[in-house]
C-alpha positions in Angstrom: -2.2 8.6 13.5 1.2 6.8 13.2 1.9 3.5 11.6 4.6 1.4 13.2 6.8 -0.7 11.0 7.7 -3.8 13.1 10.8 -4.5 11.1 12.8 -1.6 12.5 10.4 0.4 14.7 10.0 3.2 12.2 6.8 5.3 12.6 5.1 6.7 9.6 2.1 8.9 9.1 -0.7 7.7 6.9 0.3 10.3 4.3 3.9 8.9 4.3 2.5 5.4 3.7 0.4 6.7 0.8 3.4 8.4 -0.7 5.5 5.3 -0.3 2.9 3.2 -2.0 2.4 5.4 -5.1 5.2 3.8 -7.1 3.9 0.3 -6.4 0.4 1.4 -7.3 1.6 3.0 -10.5 3.3 -0.3 -11.5 0.2 -2.3 -10.7 -1.9 0.1 -12.8 0.5 -0.2 -15.7 0.5 -4.0 -15.4 -3.3 -4.1 -15.4 -3.3 -2.3 -18.8 -1.6 -5.3 -20.3 -3.3 -8.2 -18.4 -6.5 -8.9 -16.5 -4.8 -10.4 -13.5 -1.8 -9.1 -11.6 -0.1 -11.5 -9.1 1.7 -9.9 -6.2 3.6 -11.3 -3.3 1.9 -11.9 0.1 3.7 -8.9 1.6 2.6 -6.6 -1.1 -1.0 -7.9 -0.9 -1.0 -7.4 2.9 0.3 -3.8 2.5 -2.3 -3.0 -0.1 -5.1 -4.5 2.0 -3.9 -2.7 5.1 -3.8 0.7 3.2 -7.3 0.1 1.8 -8.5 -0.6 5.3 -6.9 2.5 6.7 -8.4 4.6 3.9 -11.8 3.1 4.6 -11.5 3.8 8.4 -10.0 7.3 8.1 -11.1 8.6 4.7 -8.8 10.1 2.1 
C-alpha cells in the first residue's frame, strides 16, 4: 500500500508515514503529561485520524 501526498505527488508506504509521525506523537505524549487537553491544528488532527484509520484497517 502506498499513500499519495497530494501536495507534491510523493508516495509513501504506511511504515514511512508511521516513522514520520513518531516525533509528532512523542510531542503530543509529552504535552499530555502536563495537561489534560492538547489542541492541534486541523491538518495535524486530520493526519492523526487518517493514520488511526489506516492502522484500524490494516493492523499494526
